[in-house]
N, C-alpha and C positions, 0 to 999 in steps of 0.2 A: 581387299579380297572380295571376289564376287560371291553371290549367294551360294550356300551350301545345301546339299541334299544328304540327309542322314538315312542310311539303309540298314535295316536290322533283319537278320535271319535267325529266328528263334527255333531251335530244334529241341530234341528231347533231353539232351545232356549238356549242350553248350549254346551260347548265344553269340553270334558273330555280328560285328557291325563295322561300318566304314562311313567316311565323309567324302563326298565328291564335290569339287569346285565346278559349278555348273558352266561357267564361262569357258573354261578350257577342257571340260569333260575329263577331269583328272582326279584320281583318288589321292587325297592328301593325308588320310589317317585311317588306320585299321586297328582293331583290337578284338579280343575275345573275353567274354564273361563266362567263367566256368560254372554256369548254371543254366538249365534249360528254361524254355518259355512255352512248352507245350500246353495249350489252353485246356486240355482235358485232364492234365495232371498237376497243374499249379493253381494256387489260390490267387485272388486279386492282390493280396498283400505281397505274395512272392513275386508276382509280375511287376508290382510297383518297385520292389527292391532292385530288380534287374534294370528297369528303365531309369531309375535314379542313379544307379551305378554308371550306366552309359552316359547320362547327363553330366555327372561329376567328372568322368574321365575327359569328356569333351571340353568342359569348362577349364580343366587343368591345362589343356593345350591351346585353347583359343580364348580370346579376351571376352567375347560375348556370345551367348547363345542366339542372339537376334540375327546372326548371320545365316541361320538355318531357315530355309523357306519351305521345305517339304520333308516329311518323314515317311518313308515307304517300308513296309514290314511284310516279310514272309514268315508265317508262324504255323507250326504244327497245331492241328486242332481247330483251325479257323474255318473249316468247312461248314460249321454250324453258324447260321446267321446271328443268333443271339450272342454266342460267345464272341464272334467276330466284332459285332457292334459294341459290346462291352469293352473289349480290348481297344478298339478304335477310340472310344471316349477316354479311356485311361491314358493312351499315348498323347492324345490332344491335350489332356489336362496337365501332363508333365512338360510337354514341349511348346504348347500353345501355337501350333502352326498347322498347315494343311497336312492331313494324314491319309495314307492309302494302306489298307490292310488286305492281304491275300493269304490263302492257305499255301503251304509250301508246294503242294502238288499243282495248284493252279498257276503259281508263278513259273514253275518248270514247264508246264504245258504251253504257256505263252512264249517262253524263251526258246524252247526247243522245237515246237511243232508249228505254232501259228496255224497256217492253213494246210500243213503237210500231214498226211495220214500217218498215224503211229500211236504207240502206247508208251507212257512214261511210268516206270516202276520205281518206287522209293522203298528201300530197305535200310532204315536207320535204327533208331530206338524202336519204332513201330514199322508198319508196312502199309502200302496203299498203291494202287495203280489207276491210271486214268487214260482214256483214249482222247484223240484230238477232238472228238465230238462231245467230250465232257462226261462220258459214261465211266463210272467208277466201280472198282471191286476192292474189297478190303477196307482198311481204314476204320475198323470198328472199335479201336482202342484196346488197351492192354488187358481189360477184363473179358472182352467178348471176341477178340480176334488178334490181329497183328502177327499172324504167323510169319515166320522167317525174319522177324524183327529182333533186335538185340535183346530186348526185355524178355520175349517169350523163349528164346533160345537159352538164356542164362537161367530163367525161372525153371525150365525143365531140368536143367543140370542140377539146380538146387534141390528140386523134388527127388531126383535120383539119389542125391547125397543123403537126404532124409530117409529114403528107402534103404540105403546102405546101413545107416545107423540103426534102423529098425530091423535089420537082418534079412531083408527080402531082395537085395540087389548086390551084385558083385562090386568089389572095390575097383576104382578107376583112378589113375594118377591125377586127373583133373580135380579131384576132391582136395588134394594137397594144395594145388594152386588156388582153389577157392578159399581155403582156410588162410593162406598167406595173404591173399588180396584183401580180404575183409578183416584180417587180424583178429580172429577169434580163437580161443583155446578150447572152449567147450562148444559142442554142436548146438547147444541150446542158446548160445549167444547169437547165433545166426538169425534166430527169430526176431531179434531186436530191429532188423531191417524193416520189418512191417510197421514199426512205430515211427519211422522217419517220414517227414512230410515229403521229402524228395526220394522216396523209396523206389519209384519207377526209374529215375535216372541213375540212382546208386546201383540198382540191380543191373541195369543195362550196361553200365560202365565196365563191367568185367569182360564183356565181349571183345573189347579191343586188345586184350592181352591173354585171351583164352588159349590154352595149349591144344594142339591137334592130337587128341587121344581117340581110342576106339569109341568111347561114349560120345565125345564131342562130334565125331563124324556121323554117328548114328542120329544124334539130335538134329544136326544141321540138315542131313538128308531128309528126315521125316518132316521137318518144318518147311524146307524148301519145296518138297514134293506137294505139300498141301497148298501152299500159296501159288505155285506155278500152275496148278490146276485151275485156279481162279483166273490167272492171267491168260492162260491158254483159251479158256472159255470166252473171255472178253475178246480176244483176238479173232477167234472163230466167228463170234457173233457179228463183228464189225468188219470182217474180211481184211485184217491187218497183218502185215508181215514184219514190219520194223518195230522193234522194242528197244527202248532206251533205259538203261539201268543206272540208278543214282542212289547214293547214300553210303554211310560208313561201313555197312556190312560187306559191301563189294570190295573193300580194301583187304578183306580176308580172302586169300587166294583159293582156299578150298571151297569156301562159300560161293565165290564168284564162278569157279569152274563147275561146281555142282549145279548152280542156277542155270548157267548157259547150256549145260548138257541136257537139262530137263526141257529146254526150249530150243533144242538143236535144229529143229526144222523151221526156225524163224531167224531173221536177221537181228542179232542182239549186239548192242554196243554199250560199253560202260562209259558214262559221261562223268568227267571230273571237273566240275565248275565251282567257282566261289560264288554261291548264290547271292550273297550280300553285295558283292561287287557287280555282278550282272544286273541286279535290281537297280543299283545306282546308275549304271551306264545306260539303262533302258527306261529310266523313270518317265520320260515323256511318252513313250509307248504305252506304259501301264496307265498313265493318267488319262489316255484317250480311250482305253478299253473299259467295257463294263465289267465290274467285279463285285 
């Protein structure tokens, strides 16, 4: 077998990876670890657990790790140079090969825009947007921003549920779904989510099965409205008409339609790419680019 390229896409709730046989430019293995790698929400210990899980799965299917020549990673939260460098060193320590680390938004910018004018918007666990020139809005993390991301949407619904228990908000059917999803019998058990190391991804995970109720619609609309104002401001500043939408929240039809309606005077397109696969197939391009 020719040399392999390992590509890792670490999001907020899951980590996808694949192996590419470089000689034939062919994907020979794909898998998912049900744990996120967001560098703003995971400890080095947690990151190491995910990387070792990837290594173990590869070793289960292939005789030797020495066949891997390069590891290329797209990771949420890698926009900060210190976090990025620390993670790069961690990956190198685990796999002992050449390592390329990019933030998820930078990887998408290279893949979708290159020299073409446009804006990339990501709404997954968190949210961020970047223009072809590299100007960003959002991406402030779950404590300071991330409007229209899964975490902030679910968090607001949890807050309204707490208000309902306290007697200052009306009942909404989404509260029953919330109780069933997290499996709590007493409202106060919900507070235990705050004790989990993976609380961000655990909270965000409810977004994929959230029912469309009056409260859900209201929360989505208010969150989308706030974030699209930032995207619109960026587009106006750089005179851009084309906006590409990426991330798990756009699989929700109501969210997607609301987002596109708020930007109806722009050309919007939902992009559904396997980022880990695209990274592997374009590894030579990324190796040549400054990052």
